[in-house]
C-alpha positions in Angstrom: -64.6 45.8 6.8 -66.7 43.1 8.4 -66.0 42.2 12.0 -64.8 38.6 12.5 -67.3 36.5 14.3 -66.2 33.9 16.9 -68.3 30.8 17.6 -68.9 29.7 21.1 -70.0 26.2 20.0 -68.1 23.3 21.5 -69.1 20.8 18.8 -67.1 20.1 15.7 -68.1 18.4 12.4 -65.3 16.1 11.3 -64.8 14.1 8.1 -62.3 11.1 8.2 -61.0 9.3 5.0 -60.5 5.6 5.9 -58.0 3.2 4.3 -60.8 2.0 1.9 -61.2 5.6 0.6 -64.7 5.9 2.2 -65.5 9.2 3.7 -67.0 9.2 7.2 -68.5 12.3 8.8 -69.2 12.6 12.4 -69.9 15.3 14.9 -68.1 15.3 18.3 -67.2 17.6 21.0 -63.7 18.9 21.3 -63.1 16.9 24.6 -64.2 13.7 22.8 -61.8 14.4 20.0 -59.0 15.0 22.4 -59.8 11.8 24.4 -59.9 9.8 21.1 -56.6 11.2 20.0 -54.9 10.3 23.3 -56.3 6.8 23.1 -54.9 6.3 19.6 -51.5 7.7 20.7 -51.4 5.4 23.6 -52.2 2.4 21.4 -49.6 3.4 19.0 -47.0 3.8 21.8 -47.9 0.3 23.1 -47.5 -1.1 19.6 -44.1 0.5 19.2 -43.1 -0.8 22.7 -44.1 -4.3 21.7 -42.1 -4.0 18.6 -39.0 -2.8 20.5 -39.4 -5.6 23.0 -39.4 -8.2 20.3 -36.5 -6.6 18.6 -34.7 -6.6 21.9 -35.3 -10.4 22.3 -34.0 -10.9 18.8 -30.8 -8.9 19.5 -30.3 -10.8 22.8 -29.2 -13.9 20.9 -26.2 -12.1 19.3 -25.3 -9.7 22.0 -21.8 -9.9 23.5 -20.7 -8.5 26.7 -19.2 -5.1 26.2 -20.1 -4.6 22.5 -23.1 -5.1 20.2 -22.0 -3.2 17.1 -23.4 -4.0 13.7 -25.6 -7.0 14.3 -26.1 -8.9 11.0 -29.2 -11.0 10.5 -28.9 -11.2 6.7 -28.8 -14.5 4.8 -25.0 -14.4 4.6 -24.9 -14.3 8.3 -26.2 -17.8 8.5 -28.4 -17.3 11.6 -31.5 -19.5 11.5 -34.2 -18.1 13.7 -37.1 -20.1 12.3 -39.5 -21.5 14.8 -39.5 -25.1 13.4 -42.8 -26.6 12.8 -44.6 -23.6 14.2 -43.6 -21.5 11.2 -42.1 -18.1 11.5 -42.7 -15.5 14.0 -44.7 -12.5 12.6 -44.5 -8.9 13.8 -47.7 -7.2 14.9 -48.9 -4.3 12.8 -46.8 -1.2 13.1 -47.7 2.4 12.6 -44.6 2.9 10.5 -44.5 2.7 6.7 -43.0 -0.7 5.9 -44.1 -1.1 2.3 -40.5 -1.3 1.1 -40.1 -4.6 3.0 -42.3 -6.4 0.5 -39.4 -6.4 -2.0 -36.8 -7.6 0.6 -34.9 -10.8 -0.1 -36.1 -13.9 1.7 -34.8 -14.4 5.2 -35.0 -17.1 7.9 -37.8 -15.5 9.7 -40.1 -12.5 9.2 -39.3 -11.6 12.7 -36.1 -10.0 11.5 -37.4 -8.0 8.7 -38.2 -4.7 10.5 -34.9 -4.8 12.4 -32.6 -6.1 9.6 -34.1 -4.2 6.6 -36.1 -1.3 7.7 -33.1 0.8 8.8 -30.3 1.8 6.4 -27.9 2.0 9.3 -27.4 -0.3 12.2 -27.2 1.1 15.7 -25.6 -0.2 18.9 -28.2 -1.7 21.1 -28.2 -0.4 24.6 -28.3 -3.2 27.1 -30.2 -2.3 30.3 -29.0 -5.2 32.3 -26.4 -4.5 35.1 -22.9 -5.6 34.3 -23.0 -8.0 37.2 -26.0 -9.8 35.7 -24.5 -9.9 32.2 -21.3 -11.4 33.6 -23.2 -13.9 35.6 -25.3 -15.0 32.6 -22.2 -15.3 30.5 -20.4 -17.4 33.2 -23.4 -19.7 33.6 -23.5 -20.2 29.8 -19.8 -21.0 29.7 -20.0 -23.5 32.6 -22.9 -25.3 30.9 -20.8 -25.9 27.8 -17.5 -26.6 29.7 -17.5 -30.5 29.6 -18.3 -30.5 25.9 -15.7 -27.8 25.2 -13.1 -29.9 27.0 -13.9 -32.9 24.8 -13.7 -30.7 21.6 -10.4 -29.2 22.8 -8.8 -32.6 23.4 -10.1 -33.9 20.1 -8.6 -31.0 18.2 -5.3 -31.2 20.1 -4.7 -34.9 19.5 -6.8 -35.7 16.4 -6.5 -32.5 14.5 -9.5 -30.6 12.9 -12.6 -32.7 12.6 -14.8 -33.1 9.6 -16.1 -29.9 8.0 -19.5 -31.2 7.1 -22.4 -29.4 8.8 -25.9 -28.0 8.5 -25.1 -24.4 9.1 -22.5 -21.8 8.4 -21.7 -18.6 10.3 -18.7 -16.3 10.2 -16.4 -14.8 12.7 -13.4 -12.5 12.8 -10.3 -14.6 13.7 -7.3 -13.3 15.7 -4.1 -15.3 15.3 -0.5 -14.6 16.2 0.5 -13.0 12.9 -2.8 -12.7 11.0 -6.2 -11.1 11.5 -8.9 -12.7 9.3 -12.3 -11.1 8.8 -15.5 -13.0 8.0 -14.1 -16.6 8.3 -16.8 -19.1 7.6 -17.3 -21.8 10.2 -19.4 -24.9 9.6 -21.7 -25.7 12.5 -23.6 -29.0 13.0 -27.2 -29.0 14.1 -26.5 -30.5 17.6 -23.5 -28.4 18.6 -23.0 -24.9 19.9 -21.0 -22.2 18.1 -17.9 -22.7 20.4 -17.9 -26.4 19.8 -17.8 -25.8 16.1 -15.0 -23.2 16.6 -12.9 -25.6 18.7 -13.1 -28.3 16.0 -11.0 -25.9 13.8 -8.7 -24.7 16.6 -10.6 -21.5 17.5 -12.2 -20.3 20.7 -14.9 -17.7 20.7 -15.1 -14.7 23.0 -18.8 -15.1 23.8 -20.6 -18.2 25.0 -23.6 -18.0 22.7 -23.1 -16.0 19.4 -19.4 -15.2 19.1 -18.4 -12.6 16.5 -14.6 -12.8 17.4 -12.6 -15.9 17.8 -9.0 -16.4 18.8 -6.7 -19.2 17.7 -5.8 -21.7 20.4 -2.1 -21.4 19.4 -2.3 -17.7 20.2 -3.9 -18.3 23.6 -1.4 -21.0 24.4 1.4 -18.6 23.5 0.2 -16.1 26.0 -0.4 -18.8 28.5 3.2 -19.9 28.4 4.4 -16.3 28.4 2.3 -15.4 31.4 3.5 -18.5 33.3 7.1 -17.6 32.8 6.7 -13.8 33.1 3.9 -12.8 35.4 4.3 -9.1 34.7 3.3 -9.5 31.0 -0.2 -8.2 30.9 -3.2 -9.0 28.7 -3.1 -5.5 27.4 0.5 -5.8 26.4 -0.2 -9.1 24.6 -3.1 -7.6 22.7 -1.0 -4.6 21.7 1.7 -6.9 20.4 -0.9 -8.8 18.3 -2.3 -5.5 17.0 1.2 -4.4 16.0 1.9 -7.7 14.3 -1.4 -7.6 12.4 -1.3 -3.8 11.7 -4.7 -3.1 13.3 -5.6 -0.4 15.8 -5.7 -1.4 19.5 -8.9 -1.0 21.4 -10.1 -1.8 24.8 -12.8 -3.9 23.3 -10.2 -6.3 21.9 -8.6 -6.6 25.3 -11.9 -7.5 26.8 -12.6 -10.1 24.2 -9.1 -11.6 24.6 -9.5 -11.6 28.4 -12.8 -13.5 28.1 -11.4 -16.1 25.8 -8.3 -16.5 27.9 -10.3 -17.1 31.0 -12.3 -19.9 29.4 -9.1 -21.3 27.9 -7.5 -21.5 31.4 -10.7 -23.1 32.7 -10.5 -25.8 30.0 -6.9 -26.5 30.9 -7.6 -26.7 34.6 -10.5 -29.1 33.9 -8.1 -31.3 31.9 -5.3 -31.2 34.5 -7.8 -32.0 37.2 -8.8 -35.2 35.4 -5.2 -36.2 34.9 -4.2 -35.5 38.5 -7.3 -37.4 39.8 -6.2 -40.4 37.7 -2.7 -40.2 39.2 -4.1 -39.7 42.7 -2.4 -36.3 43.0 -5.4 -34.0 43.4 -6.7 -32.1 46.3 -5.1 -29.5 48.7 -3.4 -32.3 50.8 -1.3 -33.4 47.8 0.7 -30.1 48.0 2.0 -31.2 51.4 1.7 -35.0 51.1 3.6 -35.6 47.8 4.3 -32.6 45.6 8.0 -32.7 46.5 9.4 -36.2 46.0 12.6 -35.4 47.9 10.5 -34.6 51.0 7.6 -36.9 50.8 8.5 -40.0 48.8 9.8 -42.1 51.7 11.5 -45.4 51.1 11.7 -48.5 53.2 14.8 -49.0 55.4 15.9 -45.4 55.1 17.6 -43.8 58.1 15.2 -41.7 60.1 15.5 -37.9 59.9 14.9 -35.6 62.8 13.2 -33.3 61.9 11.6 -35.4 59.3 11.0 -32.4 56.9 12.0 -28.7 56.9 9.5 -26.0 56.0 9.5 -22.2 55.8 6.6 -19.8 56.3 6.3 -16.1 55.9 3.9 -13.3 54.8 4.2 -10.9 51.9 2.3 -7.6 51.4 3.1 -7.0 47.8 0.1 -9.1 46.5 -2.5 -6.5 47.5 -5.9 -6.0 45.8 -7.9 -2.8 46.1 -11.3 -3.1 47.7 -14.1 -2.9 45.1 -11.9 -3.8 42.2 -13.7 -6.0 39.7 -16.9 -5.9 41.7 -18.9 -6.8 38.6 -17.2 -10.2 38.4 -18.8 -12.4 41.0 -17.0 -15.6 40.0 -15.2 -17.7 42.6 -11.8 -19.3 41.9 -11.0 -22.6 43.6 -7.4 -23.4 44.1 -5.6 -26.2 45.8 -3.0 -23.8 47.1 -5.3 -21.5 49.1 -6.5 -22.3 52.6 -10.3 -21.6 52.8 -11.1 -18.4 54.5 -13.3 -20.1 57.1 -10.4 -22.3 58.1 -8.2 -19.3 58.7 -10.9 -17.4 60.7 -11.1 -20.4 63.0 -8.0 -19.0 64.7 -9.1 -15.4 64.6 -9.5 -15.2 68.4 -7.3 -18.1 69.3 -4.5 -15.9 70.5 -5.5 -12.4 71.2 -2.1 -11.1 72.2 1.0 -12.4 70.4 3.5 -13.4 73.1 6.4 -11.7 71.3 4.6 -8.3 71.5 2.5 -8.4 74.6 4.3 -9.6 77.8 7.9 -8.8 77.4 9.0 -10.5 80.6 11.3 -7.7 81.8 13.2 -7.7 78.5 14.1 -4.4 77.0 13.3 -5.3 73.4 12.0 -8.2 71.4 13.0 -9.6 68.1 9.6 -8.9 66.6 10.3 -5.2 66.8 12.8 -5.6 64.0 10.3 -6.7 61.4 7.6 -4.6 59.9 5.5 -7.6 58.6 5.6 -9.2 62.1 3.8 -6.3 63.7 0.1 -7.1 63.6 -2.1 -4.4 62.1 -5.5 -3.9 63.4 -8.1 -5.1 60.9 -10.2 -1.9 61.2 -7.2 0.3 60.3 -7.1 -1.1 56.7 -9.9 0.2 54.5 -8.3 0.6 51.1 -7.3 -3.0 50.4 -9.5 -6.1 50.5 -6.5 -8.5 50.1 -3.4 -7.1 51.9 -1.1 -9.9 50.9 -0.5 -13.6 51.1 1.0 -15.9 53.8 2.5 -19.1 52.5 4.4 -22.2 53.5 6.9 -24.0 51.4 9.3 -26.9 51.8 13.0 -26.5 51.8 13.2 -27.4 48.1 10.9 -24.5 47.1 7.6 -26.3 46.5 4.6 -24.1 47.7 2.6 -26.1 50.1 -0.3 -23.8 51.2 -1.3 -20.2 51.0 -3.5 -18.0 53.1 -4.9 -14.7 51.8 -4.4 -11.9 54.2 -7.6 -9.8 54.4 -7.7 -6.3 55.7 -4.9 -6.9 58.1 -1.2 -7.3 58.5 0.6 -10.5 59.3 -1.7 -11.7 62.1 -1.1 -14.8 64.1 -4.1 -16.6 62.6 -2.5 -17.0 59.2 0.5 -18.8 60.7 -1.7 -20.9 62.9 -3.8 -22.0 59.9 -0.7 -23.0 57.9 0.7 -24.9 60.9 -2.7 -26.6 61.5 -2.7 -27.9 57.9 1.0 -29.0 58.3 0.2 -31.0 61.4 -2.9 -32.6 60.0 -1.2 -33.8 56.8 2.5 -34.3 57.6 2.3 -35.5 61.2 5.2 -35.7 63.6 8.7 -34.3 63.7 8.2 -31.3 61.5 10.3 -28.1 61.6 9.2 -24.6 60.5 11.3 -21.6 60.0 9.8 -18.1 60.4 11.4 -14.7 60.5 9.9 -14.2 63.9 10.1 -17.8 64.9 10.9 -16.9 68.5 7.5 -15.3 68.8 5.7 -17.8 66.6 6.9 -20.6 68.9 5.2 -19.0 71.9 2.1 -18.2 69.8 1.6 -21.8 68.8 2.3 -23.0 72.3 -0.4 -20.8 73.8 -3.0 -21.5 71.0 -5.4 -24.4 70.6 -2.7 -26.2 68.6 -0.2 -26.1 71.5 -0.9 -29.6 72.8 -1.0 -31.2 69.4 2.2 -29.4 68.4 4.0 -30.6 71.5 2.8 -34.2 71.1 4.0 -34.2 67.4 7.3 -32.5 68.4 6.9 -29.5 66.1 10.0 -27.3 66.1 9.8 -23.6 65.2 13.0 -21.6 64.6 14.1 -18.4 63.0 15.5 -18.2 59.4 19.2 -18.1 59.0 19.4 -14.7 57.3 16.7 -13.0 59.5 18.1 -14.7 62.6 21.3 -12.7 62.6 19.2 -9.6 63.1 17.7 -11.1 66.2 19.4 -10.5 69.5 22.3 -12.8 70.4 20.4 -14.8 73.0 17.6 -15.5 70.6 20.2 -16.6 68.0 21.7 -19.1 70.4 18.3 -20.6 71.1 16.5 -20.4 67.7 19.1 -20.0 64.9 19.3 -23.1 62.6 23.1 -23.1 63.0 22.6 -24.3 66.6 19.7 -26.7 65.9 20.5 -30.4 65.6 19.3 -32.0 62.4 18.7 -28.9 60.3 21.8 -29.3 58.1 22.9 -26.3 56.1 19.3 -25.2 55.3 18.8 -21.5 55.8 14.9 -21.7 55.7 14.7 -18.6 53.6 12.7 -20.3 50.9 9.8 -17.9 51.2 11.9 -14.9 50.4 13.0 -16.5 47.1 9.4 -17.2 46.3 8.3 -13.7 47.0 11.1 -12.2 44.9 9.4 -14.0 42.0 5.7 -13.6 42.9 6.2 -9.8 43.3 6.1 -9.6 39.5 2.4 -10.3 39.6 1.7 -7.4 42.0 1.2 -4.6 39.4 -1.3 -6.7 37.4 -3.5 -8.0 40.2 -3.7 -4.8 42.3 -6.9 -3.7 40.5 -8.1 -7.1 39.4 -11.3 -8.9 40.5 -10.9 -11.4 43.3 -11.3 -14.2 40.7 -8.5 -12.9 38.6 -6.4 -12.1 41.7 -6.5 -15.8 42.7 -6.3 -17.1 39.2 -3.1 -15.4 38.2 -1.4 -16.2 41.6 -2.4 -19.8 41.1 -1.0 -19.7 37.6 2.3 -18.2 38.8 2.8 -20.7 41.7 1.9 -23.6 39.4 4.7 -22.7 37.1 7.0 -22.0 40.1 6.4 -25.6 41.3 7.1 -26.9 37.8 10.4 -25.0 37.8 11.3 -26.3 41.3 10.8 -29.8 40.1 13.0 -29.2 37.2 15.7 -27.8 39.5 15.4 -30.4 42.2 18.3 -32.6 41.2 20.5 -29.5 40.7 19.5 -28.4 44.2 20.7 -31.7 45.6 23.9 -31.6 43.6 24.8 -28.1 44.7 24.0 -28.7 48.4 26.1 -31.9 48.4 29.0 -30.1 46.8 28.8 -27.3 49.3 28.6 -29.6 52.3 31.6 -31.6 51.1 33.6 -28.4 50.6 32.8 -27.2 54.2 33.7 -30.6 55.7 37.0 -30.8 53.8 38.0 -27.2 54.7 36.9 -27.0 58.3 37.8 -30.5 59.5 41.6 -30.0 59.1 41.4 -26.5 60.5 39.5 -27.6 63.6 41.8 -30.5 64.2 44.8 -28.2 64.3 43.0 -25.8 66.6 41.9 -28.5 69.0 45.5 -29.9 69.3 46.9 -26.5 69.9 44.4 -25.6 72.6 44.1 -29.1 74.0 40.3 -29.1 73.7 37.6 -31.5 72.4 34.3 -31.2 70.6 32.5 -31.2 74.0 34.2 -27.9 74.8 32.6 -26.2 71.9 29.2 -27.5 73.0 29.8 -26.3 76.6 30.9 -22.9 75.4 27.6 -22.5 73.5 25.6 -23.4 76.7 27.7 -21.1 78.9 27.2 -18.1 76.7 23.5 -18.7 76.5 23.3 -19.1 80.3 25.3 -15.9 80.8 23.0 -13.8 78.5 20.0 -15.2 80.2 21.3 -14.2 83.6 22.1 -10.7 82.3 18.6 -10.5 80.8 17.0 -11.4 84.1 17.7 -12.9 87.5 18.4 -16.6 87.7 15.9 -18.7 89.6 18.4 -19.5 92.3 19.3 -15.9 92.8 15.7 -14.8 92.8 14.7 -17.5 95.3 17.5 -16.6 97.6 16.7 -12.9 97.5 13.0 -13.6 98.2 13.9 -15.9 101.1 16.2 -13.4 102.7 13.5 -10.7 102.4 11.0 -13.0 104.1 13.4 -13.8 106.9 14.1 -10.1 107.4 10.4 -9.5 107.7 10.1 -12.4 110.1 12.9 -11.1 112.3 11.2 -7.7 112.4 7.8 -9.2 113.3 9.5 -11.3 116.0 11.3 -8.2 117.4 8.1 -6.2 117.4 6.2 -8.9 119.2 9.0 -9.2 121.8 9.0 -5.5 122.5 5.2 -5.5 123.1 5.4 -8.4 125.6 8.2 -6.6 127.6 5.9 -3.6 128.4 5.9 -2.9 132.3 2.7 -3.7 134.2 0.1 -0.9 134.2 -0.3 1.0 137.4 -3.4 3.0 138.4 -4.0 5.7 140.9 -7.3 6.1 143.0 -8.0 9.1 140.9 -8.4 6.9 137.8 -11.3 5.0 139.4 -14.9 6.1 139.6 -17.3 5.4 142.4 -19.7 3.4 140.2 -18.0 2.2 137.0 -14.4 1.3 138.0 -11.7 2.8 135.7 -12.5 6.1 134.1 -12.7 6.6 130.4 -9.1 7.7 129.8 -7.7 4.7 131.8 -9.8 2.2 129.9 -8.6 3.6 126.5 -5.0 3.2 127.5 -5.6 -0.4 128.5 -7.4 -1.3 125.3 -4.6 0.2 123.2 -2.0 -1.9 124.9 -4.1 -5.0 124.4 -4.7 -4.2 120.7 -1.0 -3.6 120.1 -0.1 -6.9 121.6 -2.8 -8.8 119.6 -1.7 -7.1 116.4 2.0 -7.9 116.9 1.1 -11.5 117.7 -1.0 -11.9 114.5 1.7 -10.4 112.3 4.4 -12.6 113.8 2.2 -15.7 113.3 1.3 -14.7 109.8 5.0 -14.1 108.8 6.0 -17.3 110.4 3.5 -19.2 108.3 4.7 -17.4 105.1 8.3 -18.4 105.8 7.3 -22.0 106.5 5.3 -22.2 103.4 8.1 -20.8 101.2 10.6 -23.3 102.8 8.2 -26.1 102.0 7.8 -25.1 98.4 11.5 -24.8 97.7 12.7 -27.7 99.8 14.6 -25.6 102.4 15.2 -27.9 105.3 17.4 -25.8 107.6 16.3 -22.3 108.1 19.0 -19.7 107.3 20.4 -17.5 110.0 22.4 -14.3 109.7 25.5 -16.5 110.1 24.9 -18.7 107.1 27.0 -17.9 104.0 24.0 -18.1 101.7 22.2 -15.6 103.9 25.1 -13.2 103.9 25.6 -13.3 100.1 21.9 -12.9 99.4 21.5 -10.1 101.9 24.4 -8.3 100.3 22.8 -8.8 96.9 19.5 -7.4 97.9 21.1 -4.2 99.2 22.4 -3.4 95.7 19.8 -5.4 93.7 18.5 -2.5 91.7 22.0 -1.3 90.8 23.2 -4.8 90.0 20.2 -5.4 87.7 21.0 -2.1 85.9 24.7 -3.1 85.5 23.9 -6.6 84.3 21.3 -5.3 81.8 23.7 -2.9 80.4 26.5 -5.5 80.4 24.3 -8.0 78.5 23.2 -5.5 75.8 26.8 -4.3 75.2 28.2 -7.8 75.0 25.4 -8.8 72.5 26.1 -5.7 70.4 29.8 -6.5 70.2 29.1 -10.1 69.2 26.7 -9.0 66.5 29.2 -6.4 65.3 31.7 -9.2 64.9 29.2 -11.0 62.6 28.5 -7.8 60.6 32.3 -7.3 60.0 32.9 -11.0 59.4 34.5 -12.0 56.1 32.2 -13.5 53.5 29.2 -11.7 55.0 27.2 -10.3 52.1 26.2 -6.7 51.7 22.5 -7.3 52.2 23.1 -9.3 55.4 25.5 -6.6 56.7 22.9 -3.9 56.0 20.2 -6.0 57.7 22.3 -6.6 60.8 23.4 -3.0 61.0 19.7 -1.8 61.0 18.9 -4.3 63.8 22.0 -3.1 65.8 20.9 0.5 65.4 17.5 -0.3 66.8 19.1 -2.1 69.7 21.3 1.0 70.4 18.3 2.7 71.7 17.9 0.0 74.4 21.6 0.5 75.3 21.0 4.2 75.7 18.0 3.6 78.0 20.0 1.1 80.1 22.9 3.4 80.3 20.7 6.2 81.6 19.4 4.0 84.4 23.0 3.0 85.3 24.2 6.6 85.4 21.4 7.6 87.8 22.3 4.9 90.3 26.1 4.9 90.0 26.7 8.1 92.2 24.4 6.7 95.0 26.6 3.6 95.6 29.2 3.3 98.4 31.7 3.9 97.1 30.3 5.9 94.2 30.7 4.2 90.8 31.9 6.1 87.7 29.5 7.2 85.1 29.8 6.0 81.5 29.5 8.0 78.3 27.2 6.7 75.5 29.6 7.6 72.7 32.3 5.7 74.4 30.2 2.6 75.1 28.7 2.5 71.6 32.2 2.6 70.2 33.5 -0.5 71.9 34.5 -3.2 69.4 36.1 -5.8 71.7 35.2 -7.0 75.2 38.4 -5.8 76.8 37.5 -2.2 76.1 34.4 -2.4 78.3 35.8 -1.5 81.7 32.5 -2.5 83.4 33.2 -6.1 82.5 36.4 -6.1 84.6 34.2 -5.9 87.8 31.5 -8.3 86.5 30.5 -10.9 89.0 30.3 -13.4 86.1 34.0 -12.8 85.2 33.0 -12.7 81.5 36.5 -11.6 80.3 37.9 -14.9 81.6 35.4 -17.1 79.8 36.9 -19.0 76.9 33.8 -18.4 74.7 34.4 -14.6 75.0 37.8 -14.8 73.2 37.6 -13.9 69.5 39.6 -16.9 68.2 37.6 -19.3 70.2 34.3 -17.8 69.0 35.4 -18.1 65.4 36.4 -21.7 65.7 33.2 -22.4 67.6 31.2 -21.0 64.7 33.2 -23.3 62.3 32.6 -26.3 64.5 28.8 -25.8 64.3 29.0 -25.3 60.6 30.9 -28.6 60.3 28.3 -30.4 62.4 25.4 -29.0 60.3 27.3 -30.0 57.0 27.6 -33.6 58.2 23.9 -33.6 59.0 23.2 -32.1 55.5 25.1 -35.1 53.9 22.9 -37.5 55.9 19.7 -35.7 54.8 20.8 -35.4 51.2 21.6 -39.1 51.0 18.0 -39.9 52.0 16.6 -37.3 49.5 18.7 -38.5 46.6 17.5 -42.0 47.2 13.9 -40.8 47.3 14.3 -38.9 44.0 15.9 -41.8 42.3 13.0 -44.1 43.3 10.5 -41.4 42.3 11.9 -41.2 38.7 11.0 -44.8 38.1 7.7 -44.7 39.9 6.5 -41.5 38.3 7.0 -42.8 34.7 5.3 -46.1 35.4 2.4 -44.4 37.2 1.7 -42.2 34.1 1.9 -45.1 31.7 -0.6 -47.1 33.8 -2.9 -44.1 34.0 -2.7 -43.6 30.2 -3.5 -47.3 29.6 -6.5 -47.0 32.0 -7.9 -44.0 30.0 -7.5 -45.9 26.8 -9.2 -49.0 28.1 -12.1 -46.9 29.3 -12.5 -45.4 25.8 -11.1 -42.0 26.7 -8.5 -41.9 23.9 -8.0 -38.2 24.1 -7.3 -38.2 27.8 -4.9 -41.1 27.2 -3.1 -39.0 24.6 -3.0 -36.0 27.0 -1.5 -38.3 29.7 1.1 -39.4 27.2 1.9 -35.8 26.4 2.4 -35.2 30.1 4.6 -38.3 30.2 6.7 -37.2 27.4 7.3 -33.8 29.1 8.1 -35.6 32.4 10.6 -37.9 30.6 12.5 -34.9 29.4 12.8 -33.5 32.9 13.4 -36.9 34.6 16.2 -37.6 32.1 17.9 -34.4 33.3 17.5 -35.6 36.9 19.1 -38.9 36.1 22.1 -37.0 34.6 22.5 -34.9 37.7 22.1 -37.9 40.0 24.8 -39.7 38.1 27.1 -36.7 38.7 26.4 -37.0 42.4 27.1 -40.7 42.4 30.5 -40.1 40.8 31.3 -37.2 43.2 34.3 -37.9 45.5 33.0 -38.2 49.0 29.5 -39.4 48.1 28.4 -41.8 50.9 24.8 -42.5 49.9 23.1 -45.5 48.2 23.5 -46.1 44.5 20.9 -47.7 42.2 21.0 -51.5 42.0 22.6 -52.7 38.8 24.0 -50.6 36.0 22.5 -47.2 36.0 21.8 -46.1 32.4 23.4 -42.8 31.9 21.4 -40.3 29.9 24.0 -38.0 28.3 23.7 -35.0 26.1 26.1 -32.7 24.4 27.1 -31.0 27.6 26.5 -33.5 30.4 30.2 -34.2 30.9 30.9 -30.7 32.1 30.4 -30.3 35.8 30.6 -26.5 35.8 27.6 -25.0 37.5 26.7 -23.0 34.4 25.9 -26.3 32.6 22.4 -26.8 34.0 18.8 -26.3 33.6 18.8 -23.8 30.8 20.9 -26.0 28.5 18.9 -29.1 29.3 15.7 -27.2 28.8 16.7 -26.2 25.3 16.1 -29.7 24.1 19.3 -31.6 24.6 17.7 -33.9 27.1 14.5 -34.3 25.0 14.7 -37.0 22.4 11.6 -38.0 20.6 12.9 -41.5 19.8 13.5 -42.4 23.4 10.1 -41.0 24.3 8.4 -43.2 21.8 10.4 -46.2 22.8 9.2 -45.8 26.4 5.6 -45.6 25.3 3.7 -48.9 25.5 2.2 -50.3 22.3 -1.5 -49.5 22.0 
């Protein structure tokens, strides 16, 4: 066997067969061959990269956000990618075998051949762009098309489908309410986008450039109306319903497509409504306060003045939270006329650092703000989970939302209320009234803020709400409850609570939404809420008028009998209210007169002591010295000199103290206009000196007395007939919290009672907390205010005093309702004429579609206004109505059920179509 020989040569002879079948032989080293191979591989990789890049640019045209499955560039797809006069775009040579492409059918461009025909299966293209960038590009593309899409939408809505002639055909899958259609052909003109072509036939694509799925406008409008009426009905639920109706599988992709189409559909509707509102002069944030509620804002000449001019309610709600970071890929901003800009809110961030209701308590044991969780401000750095922690809104007494502030990373801080009040003062002007659940604290907050001077000049009133007010302490109720406020009528100012009970339905769907969708769906909800409140406006006036007349009729006779039996007048009820308030204020703290007298006597006592000290120093005998106390050279020795200096220093110090105290007393007398200085023989001096001896104990007694009396009065409200369960529960919780203050005051009293001369008896907490009437509280029998003898402390008198104030408020309610009814009646005529003029102006300017849209709005408003006329006619025919009636014969719009005055005959029946008559609507339209 021969041994195998190994060569050590580094050169190789190589023969290469070229594409022309010629054989080329060359000799090269191994390193040269390796370098050549690497160069060829690099060139091939660059060629493949160029091919992929061009294919990527091709697929970009049809790519949709979230899915790019099965792109179709065949002839049937109808996509023309020719480069016009420049011919078609050719691919560079590829290292792949593409000989089979020579037999491929003709296409619009050779550019598509490798991608469309070289692969037997299509693959999903991976988009390397960040989602934020994809969303931003899609939004920019939608916004560029929006004006044209609005025109196409209005043309389809009022003129039907346009002509079907066009230069190009593409196909989409169509989602309707009951049908899912695949590969529907859509004719596209040369100068229009794909979505313009879709809108011509009542469809809206899910992508701005090359939509593959389109949704019928009827389907989008159906969900739009459902979402307005039921805010908890989600997009996912709607898509699942459609899938069930059409027997197709639900997928997240369909939900994303439907969401994109619904967003642009709402954008189109907002664009249209903005044009209509601008034509009517009802656009901008100020309109919500200036004119959205005709009963509040549509003032008429020669109407009696109202004070307060308008009643509002404001409050915060923490249900509308949004998690921080939710929807971070959606960078869109939503602009709403409801929301106060964040910069405007932050203007008041440091306006009031400490809320008066929570900081300085002014010697009061508890404050009303302690009863409300929302009223306790939460430090902004303590909330890290939520970006939006709720909303703070203001509404008129009829329920129309006037402005909203989004609460960011905080609780119900003072800045939100100040921002709402600032807008109220700027738009509505003077004599406004606002109810807030912590109105007692809000009033001090506003007064100490930068708005304090303006609020005082414009006579802004801030009170507590009626329902929440009964959970405040009794003294706060007497000062701030609307029952005791002149001009407030029977309004409870709890409008915000009713609004929040409805808006809470949106909370589950916006908790994880983007900021854009968070605002969009809240705006949608409140827009429908205001529409509902306008529909219910006349019924609100009717029910309030009926309630006020019932109270007047019932309480008037009862009060007259009581006044005759007790020989009292209306002034007595007013004086009882003032006396009770003064008593509770004295129990809460010393009166000014008592405090001044105590301070004056203390100063006089100090003056007498200083005078006696000075007199004792001046009466010291003369100093005597012996010869032993003198020295031969320096006079007195050291010890004698020190004794002399001490006597002189004592004399000088006593003189200075006496002169200083004399000046203090003189200055106090000058400040308080005390002409004759009191002496120990004056009666005022004797009473004040006796009070100062027991001042600490007296204050403990009066504090305990005031708390127990308040508790018993509040218990009487909790046990009062016709007090609802929820109010009883609310009051009971507040009373339970206040019981802790009673326990603390009782402990202070029991510590001081044995030290008195004679010693006072101790009290047991269980006994005190069980008192139900004032007579059981033995401490009151020795009260220096003689509270048991006061007429306002008697249960019968208190009950009749409450009815007296309800009667007064009901009479004020009638006055306010007469003004609001007149305003609404005038608005019904003005509103219709304004819309007809605006429609005619659109038609004259050549905007026939906008004119038709205004006419559609007019037809809808006629239906609602006819219902208002029916309700107003019922008010005019009501026994006891004292307001103005329309001049001339009022045409009465009747339906099948308008003769029934039962409260169940109302909005729902009218909304079913009984008040809507197409013939009347057409007769009201001007001929065009």
